[in-house]
FIMI-174756 format. One record per atom (N, C-alpha, C): residue in one letter; x, y, z. Coordinates in pm, whole numbers, plus 50000, padded with zeros to 5 digits. Example, Ala and Ser with C-alpha at 12.3 -4.5 7.8 and 13.67 -1.06 7.14 Angstrom:
2
A513194943150780A512304955050780A513204967050780S512854977550708S513674989450714S512905000350787
This chain:
508
X184185602922046X184775616222041X184305624622159X183015623522194X182485631022307X183185627222437X183405614122456X184075609422577X185505614522581X186175613922465X187555618622459X187635633422493X186735641622436X186775656022462X186505659122608X185565651922669X185265654422810X186465651322898X187165640422867X188325636822946X189485646322918X189615650722793X190675660022759X190505673122834X189285678422832X189035690922903X189145689323054X188785677523104X188975675023246X190455675723282X191305670223196X192745671023219X193245685323218X192765693323122X193165707323115X192725714923240X191505712223285X190995718723405X191855715223526X192225702523536X193065698323648X194415705323647X194995706923528X196275713823518X196165728023572X195165735323526X195005749023572X194625749723720X193875739623766X193505739023906X194735737623995X195615728823958X196805726824038X197785738224024X197835744523907X198685756123890X198205767723977X196915769023991X196375779524077X196715777124223X196675764324263X197045760824399X198515764024424X199315762524321X200745765024334X201055779424375X200155788324346X200385802424377X199895806124517X199345796824588X198755799624719X199625793924830X199415798824950X200085793525066X199545779625095X200395770625134X199955757025160X200085753525308X200445762925391X200505760825533X199915772525607X199195769825713X198605780225796X198585775525941X198665784926033X198625781926175X197515789726240X196775783126329X195675789826397X195275781826520X195095789126631X194545783426754X195235770626797X196545770426788X197315758826832X197415747526733X196905749326612X196945738926510X197735743626387X198315734326314X198995736826188X198235729526078X197805737025977X197065731425864X197975731025742X197915720325665X198765719025548X197955713425430X198395716825311X197785712125188X198885706525098X198755693825059X199675687424967X198955684924835X199555688924725X198945686824595X199895679124505X199315671324416X200105663024326X199335661024197X200005663224086X199435660523955X200515654423868X200235643023812X201165636123725X200485633423591X201085638523484X200635635723349X201675626823281X201255615223231X202175605523173X201835602823027X202845602522944X202755597022810X203505583822812X202785572822793X203335559422815X203215551122688X204245543822658X204245534622546X204925521722587X204365510522545X205055497822565X204775488422450X205635478522436X205515468922327X205985455222375X205195445022345X205535430922368X205515426722513X205055434822606X205095431022747X204055420422780X203075418322695X202035408422721X202485394522679X203085393322561X203425380022510X204755379122437X205575389522443X206875389522375X206755386322227X205715391422164X205415388322025X205185401321948X206115405021861X205985417321783X204885416621679X204485404421639X203435403121539X202045405921596X201925406321729X200655409621794X200575424721809X199835431221720X199795445721721X198965451321836X198125443021898X197385447422016X198285448522139X199485443622126X200445444122236X201335456522226X200975465922143X201685478622135X200705489822166X200935496722274X199995506622325X200705519722353X200035530622321X200455544022361X199265550622425X199435556322543X198315563522603X198815575122689X197925584622707X198155596222793X197305594522918X197955594323034X197245591923158X197425603123258X196555603323357X196595613423461X196445606923597X197145612323694X197085607923833X197185620423919X196225622924004X196265635024085X195785632124226X196175640824319X195755639224457X195755652624528X194935653524631X194865664824722X194965659424864X195945664124939X196105659625076X195925670925174X195135668625279X194835678625381X195325673525517X196225681025579X196775677025707X196445686925817X196185681825937X195945690026056X196715683626172X197485691726244X198175686626362X198325697726464X198375693726590X198595703126697X200065707526700X200295719926743X201665724926752X202465717026855X201795712226957X202445703727056X202955691026988X204225687527010X204835675926944X204075663026972X203475661927088X202715650027126X201235651227094X200845661427021X199435663926995X198845655026887X197575657326860X196825649526762X197255653126620X197335642926534X197625644926393X196555637926310X196185643926198X195225637626108X195575641125965X195145632425873X195475634525732X194395628325645X194035635525539X193065630825442X193625633225302X193645622825218X194105624425081X193065619124985X192665627924892X191775624224783X192635621924659X192405610724592X193275606924481X192465600924368X192975602524248X192425595724132X193535590624043X193625577424029X194605571523939X194055559423866X192735558923849X192135547923775X191775536423865X190815528223826X190345517323911X191355506223931X192395505623851X193435495423867X194675501023935X194545513023996X195635519424067X196815522823978X196545525523852X197505531123760X196915543823701X197705551123628X197215563523572X195995561423486X194925569123513X193705568023436X193925573723296X193715565823191X193995570723056X192935580523007X193395592022959X192525601722895X192515599622743X193555593522690X193645590722548X194385577622528X193905568922442X194525556022417X194635553722267X195825550022222X196045545622085X196185530622085X195405523822005X195395509321996X194705503422119X194715490422129X194045483322237X194825484622367X194115488222474X194745489222605X194615475722674X195745468722687X195725455522748X196985453322828X196905443622918X198075439422994X198035424323007X198905418923092X198965404523107X197705398823171X196845407223227X195575402623281X194445402723180X194705408023061X193685408422956X193445422622906X192405424222825X192055437222769X191425445922876X191845458522884X191295468222979X190155475622912X188995474822972X187835481722918X187985496822935X187205504222857X187255518722865X186885523523005X187595533523053X187295539323183X186085548523171X185275548623272X184105557223274X184435570623338X183575580523307X183835594123354X183965595323504X183115588023579X183175589123724X184445583123782X185165575023704X186405569523752X187565579323745X187305591123692X188285601823695X188055611323813X186945609323886X186665617424003X187475612224122X187825621024216X188655616624328X187915607524424X188655598924490X188155590424597X189115591324714X188685586924829X189525587224947X190605576424935X191855580424928X192965571224918X193625569025054X193725579625133X194405579025262X193625587225363X193415581825478X192715588825584X193085582625718X193665590625808X194045585025937X194055595626047X193945590726169X194015598926290X195085592926379X195975601326428X197115597026508X197135605226637X197115598626751X197085605926877X197775598126988X198175605327091X198885599527205X197915591227287X198325579027321X197515569927399X198235567227531X197815573927636X198515572627762X199855579827758X200815574527831X202125580827839X203215572927768X202855561827704X203905553127653X203815550227504X202725553227437X202635550027295X201585558727227X201595558127092X200595564927011X199725554526940X198565559026895X197655550626821X197335557426688X197405549726580X197105554626446X196065545426384X195005551226329X193925543126275X193375549626149X193045541226049X192485546225924X193055539025804X193175546225692X193765541125569X195185546625556X196185538125564X197575542425553X198425530125521X199705532325489X200605521325458X201435517525580X201885505225578X202755499925682X203825491525613X205085493925646X206185487125580X207255483325681X207805471425666X208955467325746X210115464225653X211325465525704X212505462125628X212615470025499X212945462925391X213115469025260X211865468225173X210735464525233X209475464525162X209095451625094X209745440425129X209465427825063X208425419225134X208145421825261X207235413225335X206505421125442X205385415425490X204605420925601X204235435525581X203675438525467X203305452225438X201795453525419X201275464925460X199875468025440X199725480325353X198735480425267X198525491525176X197375500325222X196945509425135X195845518425168X194475511825153X194415499225115X193165493525067X192125491025175X192475490825300X191475488425403X191905494225537X190915495625626X191165501525756X192175493425836X193085500125902X194075493725987X194295502126111X194935496026211X195215502726338X196615499126383X197365508926430X198705506726483X198825512526622X199535505426709X200025510626835X201545511226823X202135522826851X203555524126824X204185534826912X205515534726912X206285545226975X207615546326900X208045558526873X209295560926802X210135570726881X211405567226901X212325575726974X213665575826901X214635582326958X215945583526894X216645570126876X216455561026971X217185548526969X216315536126948X214995537626961X214135525826955X212775529426896X212345521526794X210985522326740X210325508626757X209035508626788X208275496226787X206875498826735X206305488626666X204975489826607X204205476826626X202935478026658X201975467126651X200925471126550X200665462526452X199825466226338X198755455526316X197545460226281X196445451126249X195645456626131X195265447726037X194415451425926X193535439525891X192325442325845X191445432025792X191385433725640X192135425425566X192355428025424X191275422525332X190185429625319X189145424625230X188555435225137X189095447425137X188665458225047X187195461825063X186605459025175X185165460625187X184775474525234X185375479025340X184915491125405X185325503925331X186385503325254X186855515325186X185805521025090X184935512525039X183935516924942X183025527724996X182855528725126X181935538425183X182505552525186X183785554025156X184435566925170X184555574825040X184255569024930X184375575824802X183465569724699X183655573424570X182895567124464X183035552024468X181995544924430X181985530524438X183135524424359X183865515224421X184965508224357X184425495624292X184615494324164X184105482824090X185125471524086X186135472324171X187245463224167X186825448624182X185885446224269X185435432524292X184925426024164X184015433024098X183385427423979X184325426923859X185045437723834X185825438723713X187095430423716X187665428023832X188855419723841X188555405523886X187275402123898X186905388623934X187235384824077X187305394824166X187625392124305X186355388824384X186415378424460X185285374324543X185765373724687X185135381324772X185585382124910X184595375825006X185145370325112X184365365725226X184675375725339X183925386725341X184295398325421X184375395425569X185425401025630X185535400725775X186115388025833X186705379125750X187185366425803X188705364825787X189385375225739X190835375025727X191425386025814X192545383025880X193165392425974X194675391425961X195345402825962X196805403325960X197285410526084X198125403826162X198745409426282X200255409626261X200895420926289X202345421626277X202925429526393X204205427326417X204945434626519X206375436326470X206965448026494X208355450226458X209015459026563X210315457526572X211145464926668X212375469826593X212705482626606X213845488026535X214795494626634X216005488926646X217075494426729X217935503426643X218185515726688X218865525526606X220045531726678X221165532626609X222305540526650X222685549626534X223705557526550X224065567226447X224385560726314X225085549426314X225505542826191X225035528326183X223995524926259X223545511126263X222065510526297X221345501226233X219955498426269X219685483626251X218835478426336X218455464326332X216965463326360X216225456926267X214765456326277X214265442026264X214055434826373X213365421926366X211855424026355X211175414626290X209735415926273X209085402126263X207795401626290X207035389326281X205585392826253X204885383726186X203485386226155X202745373426128X201415374326135X200555362726111X199325367126034X199075360525920X197855362225843X196925350625876X195825353625944X194825343625979X193635345225887X193415335425801X192415336425695X191425324925706X190155328325733X189105318425748X188125318725632X188555323525517X187705324325398X187185310425361X185905309925319X185295297325277X185995292025152X186095278725136X186785273025020X186275277824885X184955280224871X184405284224742X184595299024711X185175306624804X185445320724780X186945323824778X187755313724763X189195315424753X189655314724609X190665322224578X191385320824452X192675313524486X192635300124477X193655291324533X194535285624423X195855286424437X196755280724338X197135266324372X196655261124485X196905247324523X195685238624493X195945226024459X194875216524431X194035214024555X194635214624670X193945212224796X192965223424828X191665220724849X190755231224894X191055234825039X191065247525070X191505252225201X190345258925273X190175255525402X189125261725482X189685271125588X190975270025616X191605278725716X193095279525687X193635291525689X195045293425656X195715302125761X196805297225815X197635304825909X199015306325846X199285318125790X200565320925726X201365330425814X202455325525867X203315333725951X204595337625878X205165348725917X206425353525862X207245359825974X208525356125982X209425363026071X210705366225996X211375376926036X212585380825968X213245392526037X214275397925973X214995409226029X215705416625917X215805429625932X216535438225839X217615445725915X218785446525856X219945452925919X220565462925822X220995474225876X221725484125797X222935489125877X224105489325809X225345493825870X225995504225780X226355515725836X227025526325762X228455527625811X229375529225716X230795531325748X231345541425647X231335554025684X231745564425591X230765565625476X231265564025353X230425564825234X229755551625200X230115540825272X229555527725245X228315525025329X227305519025267X226085514925336X225815500325300X225685491825403X225405477725381X224015474525435X223175468525350X221835464225388X221755449025379X221065443225475X220875428725478X219495425825535X218775416525471X217455412525519X217225397725489X216585390825582X216205376825565X214835374825628X214015366325565X212675363625616X212305349125585X211435343525669X211035329525654X209545328125685X208865319925606X207455317025629X207275304525715X206205304125790X205825292225865X204295291825873X203765281125926X202315279925940X201755268825853X200405267825853X199745256925785X198375261225735X198005256025619X196665257725564X195925244525578X194795244625646X194025232525671X193155228925552X193195216425514X192445211525400X190965209925434X190105213325338X188665211125352X188265197325304X189225189625253X188995176125203X189845166425283X189205157025352X189925147525436X190865138625356X190655137525225X191485129125141X192775136225098X192875149325121X194045157025079X194745162925202X196065163025198X196855167525311X196775182625330X197005186925455X197175201125483X198435206225413X198495219325395X199625225525326X200445233425426X201725230625435X202615237925525X203395248625448X203605260025513X204345271125453X205815270325493X206705271525393X208135270125421X208975278525326X208515290225284X209265298825194X210255307725268X211225312925194X212215321825256X212735331925154X213295342625206X213795353725126X215105358625184X216035362525095X217285368625136X217595380525047X218075391325106X218385403425030X219605410225090X220475415125003X221615422925048X221935433524944X222495444524991X222865455624902X224065462824961X224945467224874X226105475124913X226085488024832X226035499324903X225915512524841X227135520924876X227705527124774X228785536724795X228255550424756X227995558824854X227305571424832X228255583224840X228335590724729X229095603124726X228145614524692X228665626424683X227825638024658X227115637224524X227785632024421X227205631824287X227035617924228X227805608224276X227835595224212X227585584324315X226605575424287X226245564924381X226075551624309X227045542524316X226855528924265X226265520024374X225415510524332X224775501224424X224815487124363X225225477424443X225175463324405X224145456524493X223185449124430X222115442624506X222005427924466X221455420124560X221165406124532X219915402124609X218925396724537X217665392324595X217415377824556X217055369424654X216705355424629X215455351924707X214455346424638X213185342524699X212835328424653X212555319624747X212255305824714X210945304724638X210765293324570X209575291124490X209115276724493X207955274324437X207425260824423X207895254624292X208185241724296X208595234424178X207515224424140X206845226624029X205795217323987X206405204323936X205625193723937X206095180723890X205835179223741X206545169923679X206335167023538X204925161523514X204415153923610X203055148623595X202025159723594X202245170323672X201345181823670X201285187823530X202455188823465X202495194423330X201785185523230X201985172423240X201365163123146X199845163023161X199375164823285X197945165023309X197305178623279X198155188823252X197655202023218X196995209323334X197345205823457X196735212223572X197275226323590X196475235223644X196895248723677X197085250323827X197155239123898X197285239424043X198555232324088X199025236024205X200145229324269X199605217324345X200155205624320X199655193524386X200425190224513X201465197424542X202285194724659X201545198024788X202025192124898X201495195325030X202305205925102X203245211925031X204065222525088X204065234624997X203985246325058X204145258924986X205565263825012X206455261324917X207855265024933X208145279224881X207165285824822X207375299324771X207315309424884X208225319224880X208135329924978X206845337724953X206045339425058X204705344825044X204495356225142X204305368325093X203935379225182X202415379425203X201675373625114X200305369525140X200165355525085X199095348625115X199045334425087X198585331224946X199235321524877X198725316824748X197455308524762X197035305924888X195755299424912X194585309224901X194885322224888X193825332224871X194415344424803X194555343724673X195155354524596X194375367624609X193085366824643X192255378824653X192725388524761X193525383924854X193995392624962X195215400724923X195715398924802X196915405824760X196755420824745X195535426024743X195345440424730X195735447924855X195415442424971X195665449325096X196825443525174X197305431525140X198465425425202X199445422625090X200535429525086X201455427724975X202745435024995X203645433424899X204905440424903X204725455224878X205685462824922X205635477224906X206145481624770X206515472124685X206985474824550X208075485424548X209195482424607X210275492224610X210765495624471X211345507424459X211805512224330X213035504924278X213555495724354X214765488724312X214455477224216X213195475424175X212805464124093X212765467923945X212905458123855X212875460823710X211545466623665X211605476323577X210425483323530X209525474423447X210075467123352X209275459023260X208955445323319X209975438423370X209795424823418X208905424023541X208885434423625X208115434323748X206905443423743X206775451523638X205615460023627X205505470623734X206605477523767X206595487123877X206555501523827X206305503723699X206165517323649X204765522423670X204395532723599X203055538423610X202145533323499X202675525723407X201885520423298X200985508923343X200005505723261X199005495623293X199465481623256X200655477923283X201115464323261X201585458323391X201445445323404X201725438323528X203065431323530X203875433223430X205155426623426X205135413923342X206285409923291X206405397923210X206095385623295X205165376823255X204895364823335X206145356123349X206275349823465X207405341023489X206955329423577X207735318623587X207305307023666X207095310323812X206005305723867X205785306524011X205065318724059X204705327923973X204075340124019X202595337924050X202115344224157X200695344224182X200145358324203X200895368224166X200405382024161X201365390124077X201015402524053X201915411323981X203015416324074X204215417724019X205355423524089X205635416924224X205475403924231X205765397124357X207175391424354X207555384824462X208945381224481X209195366324493X208215357924468X208455343724483X209185338024361X209965327524384X210655320224278X211525329524193X212395336824258X213175346724186X214575347924245X215585348024158X216945351524193X217335363324106X217765374324168X217985386524090X219185394524142X220365393024082X221445402524106X221215415124024X221665426624076X221415439224008X222555448924037X222795457823941X223775468423955X223115481523916X223235491624002X222645504623977X223715515423983X223605525223894X224495536723890X223635549223888X223805557923987X223075570423995X224035582223993X223745591923908X224625603323889X223815616223894X224225625623979X223565638623993X224575649723962X224715653423834X225695663823800X225355677523855X224035680323874X223585692823934X222515689824037X222115699924110X221055698124208X219705695924143X219565699424016X218295698023945X218185685223863X219325679423826X219335668223732X219845655523800X219115644523779X219505631523832X219365621123722X220395612823703X220425602323602X220595588823671X219865578823623X219965565623681X220025554823576X220795544423604X220905532823517X220895520323604X219975510923573X219835498723649X219945486723555X220725476823595X220905464823516X220585452623601X219735443623549X219245432223624X219495419223547X219785408723623X219785395023572X218685387623647X217745381623575X216605375023637X216645360123611X216545352223718X216495337723710X215415332623805X214815321523770X213865315323861X214605306523960X214105306024083X214705297824188X214485283024159X213275279724117X212905266124078X212495266023931X212735254823863X212405253723722X210905252823701X210435259523594X209075257423550X208975244723469X207765240923431X207555229023350X206725232423227X206885224523124X206115225823002X206055212522930X205395212122816X205345200022735X205755203222593X206405193522530X206785194622390X206615180822327X205855180422217X205485167822154X204775158522252X204005164722341X203205157222436X203945152222558X205255154422567X206035149822681X206435161522769X206375159422901X206705170022996X208215172023003X208635184223028X210045187223043X210195199223136X211315199423207X211645211023286X212225221923197X211945234323233X212345245723153X213525252923217X214195260823140X215375268023186X215025277923297X215985280123386X215825290223491X216225304123445X216805305123326X217265317923273X216075326023219X215635336123296X214485344123256X214875355623164X216055361023179X216475371823091X217215382823164X217425393723094X218125405423147X217325417923116X217495428123196X216795440723174X217705452423207X217575462923126X218275475523149X217225486523161X217265494023269X216345505223292X217145518223300X216525528923254X217145542123262X216125552123316X216595562023390X215725572423443X216435585823434X215655596123406X216135609923403X215125618523477X215555625323581X214705634523657X215305648523649X214465658123611X214925671923604X213915681023672X214365688323771X213525697723846X213485711223773X212335714423714X212175727423649X212175738623751X211545736023866X211565745123979X211245737024103X210935743624214X210685736524340X209425727924334X208525730624241X207235723924239X206935716524109X207845716624014X207585710523884X208785702223840X208515689923794X209575680823756X209195673223630X210195670923545X210045662223428X210775649223459X210105638023430X210685625023460X210585615923337X211645609023309X211655599023202X212025585523261X211275575123227X211565561423265X211575552823139X212565544423128X212635535323015X213175521823057X212545511223009X212995497823041X213035489022917X214075480922904X214245471922790X214555458022843X213675448322813X213785434622862X214215425422750X215265417522775X215785407822679X215485393722728X214595386422662X214185373222710X215335363422718X215305355022822X216295344622839X215825331322782X216555320722813X216275307522756X214895302322793X214365306222910X213035301522951X211985305022846X212045317022792X211075321422693X211395316622552X212595310322533X212985305022404X212725290122392X212185284122499X211855270022495X210695267522397X210855257222314X209755253122227X208765245022308X207485248622302X206465242422384X205175240822305X204395230722344X203075229222284X201955230822385X202295233622512X201265236622612X200925251422602X200255254922494X200025269022461X198975275822547X198295268422632X197395274822728X198145279322852X199365274122868X200175277922981X199605272923112X200225277023220X199755273723354X200295284123449X199805283523570X200195293323670X201685292823700X202225280823711X203615279223752X204595279623636X204105278823514X205005279623399X204275286523284X203985299423300X203215306423196X203975306723064X203265304722956X203895305322826X203815319622773X204705322922684X204655335622615X204395333522467X205135324422405X204915321422264X204955306422240X206015299922283X206145285622263X206835281522135X207205291522049X207865288121924X209365290321928X209895294322045X211315296122059X211865309022003X211015318321963X211475330721902X210855343021970X211095345022098X210525356622167X211195369622124X210435380322127X210955393522094X211215401422222X212165410622221X212385419222338X211145427822367X211055432422490X209945441022532X210505454022588X209725464722574X210165477222630X208975485222682X209265494522767X208285504122817X208965517622832X208275528322787X208775541922796X207715550522864X208155559222952X207245568223022X207865582223028X207115592122987X207515606122997X206475613423079X206905619823187X205965625323283X206275639823316X205225647223339X205285660623397X204595660023531X205325663723638X204835662123774X204795675623843X203635679223897X203465691123978X203145686824120X203845692024218X203615687824355X203995698824453X203345698424571X203615707524681X203545699924811
């Protein structure tokens, strides 16, 4: 009760703190500089059911909690367009990068297991974003610190806030180019705020300073057309005993490359998006008796948008290659891929899952709320064949239809419908014999309602309903599951899953 009261009052204090900021000026100019203050407070009431195992009889899989996420951003820039820019953001959203719960009804758990109670210091702010941007010579700028980097539609070659990075870039009316580097090990960020317990609590083991991500992109722009080719290389020298590897082969060195391009064409109210990417490279085996692993995954994405003043329909299609396990792997109960090829599209390597915090997808909003875990709730999405992280894109075929309607300037309504299929079949066993499983993962319908109470306050509703497909209705006796074919129940009677979120958002 004492812990609950302390967190409750902390939430109340934060509300009044941000409301007081709302009454103040958030921009000031002095001595050739412009100072800005950005504030954000999100209060969520979240409920979900069956997202862990699609089983209504498991009452620990039904959770309701009240969470908080807040941030303070401080910006400084010179009035001169080419002058120095800097930004610092303090944020608190819980150690798992979701809303920190102030109140929980029932057991708080997700597909990764039971979530332990959050401690008081985990509600204190930490440095989330910090960077310095300045002109370097006469031809480019340099940006260094904690910030995000995204190419294309956010499916590949992206860097998050998790570690220090550096960019050399230039942006103009017709041409943008970027060179980006990050060392993705979550090590240095700890010195900037309260200690992050992420390593210990999530079982992450790092070999600090031995992984490097280099990327380059070029964006050609015209009034109704853009074309962005990109390429990148993840060079990972992590020791074999410090890797979280989904392949049977122990790896001592991994070179994962990705190249691709994103295109956008506008013609009146129509917008066409197209993106394709391909992996290359090799992971060297630490065992002379086992072959090296070659990377050969690919991704394709297209979308057609018809945009009007109030009504916007969108048709999308996403396909990402995956690994196909063998029947013998299922019979032997292995949790590893025995192949010498990684056919799954990989934005970071399955030879080192620990790097997924700082090298990963940008998690675009076009993804299913329940199946991909892209909401603000503490769930990671419904497990499916071939996944090696939450909300990733490997082994997935997903057509989608979206309808967005804005009857007023204050109100926005959205409806998204998805069909989810695996690119490659998962495997399981029944009566002791291995069998391939259906590619039909299911369907999902998401709804959103956004209403602006005023310029600084918004109410948001998110709802997702997932209907399991034949994959989850397969009768199975491999009840421990595996990485490439996770089980949910195995009795052929899965229940639908849902997630609901109601939010009050204050921002400046």
